C-alpha positions as CSV (number, residue, x, y, z in Angstrom):
1,L,-24.3,-9.5,3.7
2,P,-22.8,-7.7,7.1
3,L,-25.9,-5.7,7.9
4,L,-28.0,-9.7,8.2
5,H,-28.1,-11.7,11.6
6,R,-27.6,-14.7,9.9
7,I,-26.8,-16.2,6.0
8,D,-27.7,-19.6,4.8
9,P,-24.8,-22.2,4.2
10,V,-25.6,-22.0,0.7
11,A,-25.9,-18.0,0.2
12,E,-22.2,-18.3,1.9
13,S,-20.7,-20.3,-0.2
14,I,-22.1,-18.5,-3.1
15,G,-21.1,-15.4,-1.5
16,A,-24.3,-14.1,-2.6
17,V,-27.8,-13.0,-1.1
18,N,-31.2,-12.8,-3.4
19,T,-34.0,-12.9,-0.1
20,V,-34.0,-11.8,3.1
21,L,-36.4,-13.0,5.8
22,F,-37.6,-11.3,8.9
23,T,-37.2,-13.8,11.6
24,P,-37.4,-13.5,15.6
25,E,-33.8,-13.8,15.4
26,G,-33.2,-11.1,12.8
27,W,-32.5,-10.3,9.6
28,R,-31.8,-13.8,7.4
29,G,-30.2,-13.7,3.9
30,Q,-31.0,-16.9,1.3
31,N,-29.8,-17.3,-2.2
32,T,-32.8,-19.1,-4.2
33,D,-30.8,-18.9,-7.6
34,A,-28.8,-23.0,-6.7
35,Y,-32.4,-24.3,-5.7
36,G,-34.0,-23.3,-8.5
37,F,-31.6,-24.4,-10.8
38,L,-31.2,-27.4,-9.5
39,H,-35.0,-27.9,-9.1
40,N,-35.4,-26.8,-13.1
41,L,-32.7,-29.8,-13.8
42,E,-34.5,-32.4,-12.0
43,E,-37.8,-31.4,-13.0
44,N,-36.5,-31.6,-17.4
45,V,-34.2,-34.1,-17.2
46,N,-34.9,-37.7,-16.5
47,D,-31.9,-38.7,-15.4
48,L,-29.4,-36.7,-13.9
49,H,-26.8,-38.8,-13.0
50,P,-24.9,-39.7,-16.2
51,Y,-24.7,-35.2,-16.2
52,L,-22.7,-34.8,-13.4
53,A,-19.9,-36.8,-13.8
54,H,-18.7,-33.7,-15.7
55,P,-20.4,-30.7,-16.2
56,V,-19.2,-27.4,-18.1
57,V,-20.1,-24.2,-16.5
58,L,-20.1,-20.9,-19.4
59,G,-19.7,-17.9,-17.6
60,A,-18.2,-16.9,-14.3
61,G,-20.4,-14.5,-12.9
62,G,-23.0,-14.6,-9.8
63,A,-25.5,-17.0,-11.6
64,A,-22.1,-19.2,-12.2
65,R,-21.5,-19.5,-8.4
66,A,-25.0,-20.6,-7.6
67,V,-25.3,-23.2,-10.5
68,I,-21.7,-24.4,-9.0
69,A,-23.0,-24.2,-5.8
70,A,-26.2,-26.2,-7.1
71,L,-24.2,-28.8,-8.6
72,Q,-21.7,-29.4,-5.8
73,Q,-24.9,-30.4,-3.5
74,A,-26.4,-32.9,-6.4
75,G,-22.6,-34.9,-6.5
76,A,-20.8,-33.3,-9.3
77,E,-17.8,-35.0,-9.3
78,R,-15.5,-32.7,-11.5
79,I,-17.0,-29.1,-12.9
80,T,-15.5,-27.3,-15.3
81,L,-16.1,-23.4,-15.2
82,T,-15.2,-21.5,-18.8
């Protein structure tokens, strides 16, 4: 992270980068895990809204941070981390 010139806001909130792009402004870090998780949910769950009232995330590693960021972006009201 300290070697990057710019960090995507989602990657910054997750605290991890899994994709680095070279742009005219320099190296930019992104995290695609949150997007991938949310996109998969949206494609496979007919109505995501009821599940956003109180999702439960099992695990507390880097992937869990990405899942939490995605759930927050989707409008989760309350998230329990176990």
